[in-house]
C-alpha positions as CSV (number, residue, x, y, z in Angstrom):
1,X,-139.0,59.1,76.7
2,X,-137.6,56.1,78.6
3,X,-139.9,53.3,79.7
4,X,-140.0,52.8,83.5
5,X,-138.6,49.5,84.6
6,X,-140.5,47.8,87.5
7,X,-138.6,47.1,90.7
8,X,-138.7,43.3,90.3
9,X,-137.0,43.7,86.9
10,X,-134.1,45.9,88.1
11,X,-130.7,44.6,88.8
12,X,-129.8,47.4,91.3
13,X,-132.1,49.2,93.7
14,X,-131.9,52.4,95.7
15,X,-132.5,52.2,99.4
16,X,-135.9,53.7,98.8
17,X,-136.8,51.1,96.1
18,X,-135.5,48.3,98.4
19,X,-137.7,49.5,101.2
20,X,-140.7,49.6,99.0
21,X,-139.9,46.2,97.5
22,X,-139.3,44.4,100.8
23,X,-141.6,46.4,103.1
24,X,-138.6,47.0,105.4
25,X,-137.9,50.6,106.6
26,X,-135.1,52.5,105.0
27,X,-133.3,53.0,108.3
28,X,-133.4,49.2,109.0
29,X,-132.0,48.5,105.5
30,X,-129.2,50.9,106.2
31,X,-128.5,49.1,109.5
32,X,-128.2,45.8,107.5
33,X,-125.3,47.3,105.6
34,X,-123.2,46.8,108.7
35,X,-124.0,43.1,109.2
36,X,-121.0,40.8,108.7
37,X,-122.8,38.7,106.1
38,X,-124.1,41.7,104.0
39,X,-123.1,40.9,100.4
40,X,-125.7,42.9,98.5
41,X,-124.1,46.4,98.4
42,X,-122.6,48.2,95.5
43,X,-121.0,51.5,96.2
44,X,-120.3,54.1,93.5
45,X,-118.7,57.1,95.2
46,X,-121.2,58.4,97.6
47,X,-124.1,56.4,96.1
48,X,-125.0,53.0,97.6
49,X,-127.0,50.6,95.5
50,X,-128.4,47.3,96.4
51,X,-128.0,44.2,94.3
52,X,-131.6,43.0,94.1
53,X,-131.1,39.2,93.8
54,X,-128.4,39.2,96.5
55,X,-130.7,41.3,98.7
56,X,-133.5,38.8,98.2
57,X,-131.2,35.8,99.0
58,X,-130.0,37.6,102.1
59,X,-133.5,38.2,103.4
60,X,-134.6,34.6,102.7
61,X,-131.7,33.4,105.0
62,X,-132.8,35.6,107.9
63,X,-135.1,34.4,110.6
64,X,-135.5,37.7,112.3
65,X,-134.8,41.2,111.0
């Protein structure tokens, strides 16, 4: 049985995990994907993952979401 890794320890997050972690809605996170300065995405086929540390840095630079 694999041990569950907590969200703050993960390198990559799903949209659902990122929403839980940041308290931002899933739809709003998906909207952020289209922002010109969005550098936190990792796409693998049809799966989109979020680079946690880049996502944190991105949010810290924002004044308004």
